[in-house]
C-alpha positions as CSV (number, residue, x, y, z in Angstrom):
1,M,-19.8,-14.1,-26.8
2,K,-16.3,-14.5,-28.1
3,Q,-13.4,-13.7,-25.7
4,L,-10.4,-12.0,-27.0
5,N,-7.0,-11.8,-25.3
6,K,-5.3,-8.5,-26.0
7,N,-2.3,-6.8,-24.5
8,I,-3.4,-3.4,-23.2
9,N,-1.0,-0.7,-21.9
10,F,-2.1,1.5,-19.1
11,T,-0.3,4.6,-17.8
12,V,0.6,4.0,-14.1
13,V,1.8,6.8,-11.9
14,Y,4.1,6.0,-9.0
15,E,4.7,8.4,-6.1
16,K,7.2,8.0,-3.3
17,V,5.5,8.5,0.1
18,S,7.2,10.5,2.8
19,E,6.3,7.9,5.4
20,G,8.1,5.3,3.3
21,G,7.0,3.1,0.4
22,Y,5.2,4.0,-2.7
23,V,1.6,4.5,-4.0
24,A,0.5,3.8,-7.6
25,Y,-2.6,4.6,-9.5
26,V,-4.0,4.4,-13.0
27,P,-5.5,7.6,-14.2
28,T,-7.9,6.0,-16.8
29,L,-9.3,3.5,-14.2
30,Q,-10.9,5.7,-11.6
31,G,-10.2,4.3,-8.2
32,C,-7.6,1.8,-9.2
33,H,-4.7,2.3,-6.9
34,T,-2.4,0.5,-4.5
35,Q,0.7,0.8,-2.4
36,G,3.8,-1.2,-1.5
37,E,7.0,-1.0,0.6
38,T,9.3,-1.2,-2.5
39,L,8.9,-0.1,-6.1
40,E,8.9,-3.7,-7.2
41,E,6.2,-4.6,-4.7
42,T,4.1,-1.7,-5.8
43,E,4.5,-2.7,-9.4
44,K,3.3,-6.2,-8.7
45,N,0.4,-4.8,-6.7
46,I,-0.8,-2.4,-9.4
47,K,-0.8,-5.1,-12.0
48,E,-3.0,-7.2,-9.8
49,A,-5.2,-4.2,-9.0
50,I,-5.7,-3.6,-12.7
51,E,-6.6,-7.2,-13.4
52,L,-9.1,-7.2,-10.5
53,Y,-10.6,-3.8,-11.6
54,L,-11.2,-5.1,-15.1
55,E,-12.6,-8.4,-13.9
56,C,-15.1,-6.6,-11.7
57,L,-16.2,-4.4,-14.7
58,L,-16.7,-7.5,-16.8
59,E,-18.6,-9.4,-14.1
60,E,-20.9,-6.4,-13.6
61,K,-21.3,-6.2,-17.4
62,K,-20.1,-2.6,-17.4
63,E,-18.3,-1.2,-20.4
64,V,-14.6,-1.2,-20.2
65,F,-13.1,2.1,-21.6
66,L,-9.7,1.2,-22.8
67,P,-7.0,3.9,-23.0
68,K,-6.7,5.5,-26.4
69,H,-3.8,7.8,-26.7
70,E,-2.5,8.4,-23.2
71,F,0.6,10.4,-22.5
72,M,2.3,11.8,-19.5
73,S,4.6,14.7,-19.2
74,I,6.7,16.0,-16.3
75,V,6.8,19.8,-16.1
76,N,9.7,21.4,-14.2
77,I,8.9,24.9,-12.8
78,K,11.3,27.1,-10.8
79,I,9.7,29.3,-8.2
80,P,11.2,31.6,-5.6
81,V,11.0,30.2,-2.1
82,R,11.7,32.1,1.0
83,V,13.7,30.2,3.7
84,N,14.0,31.4,7.2
85,C,17.4,30.5,8.7
């Protein structure tokens, strides 16, 4: 079997956590997630998590479904909120 090295882009979602730090996950790789104290640490951790995730799939001879045309959008919605003062 021939091995190809190819650059693959994945969409990663980062969320700031109220307790501090960040979590990150890859929507197309179910269960691929991580966390970190800083955004930089979280980015380093998610890259490692993606590599390990793909290595496991290959070792188990499972099919790797690569992202086709992923996109992400942020939707801003204004809603009325009642505040008791």
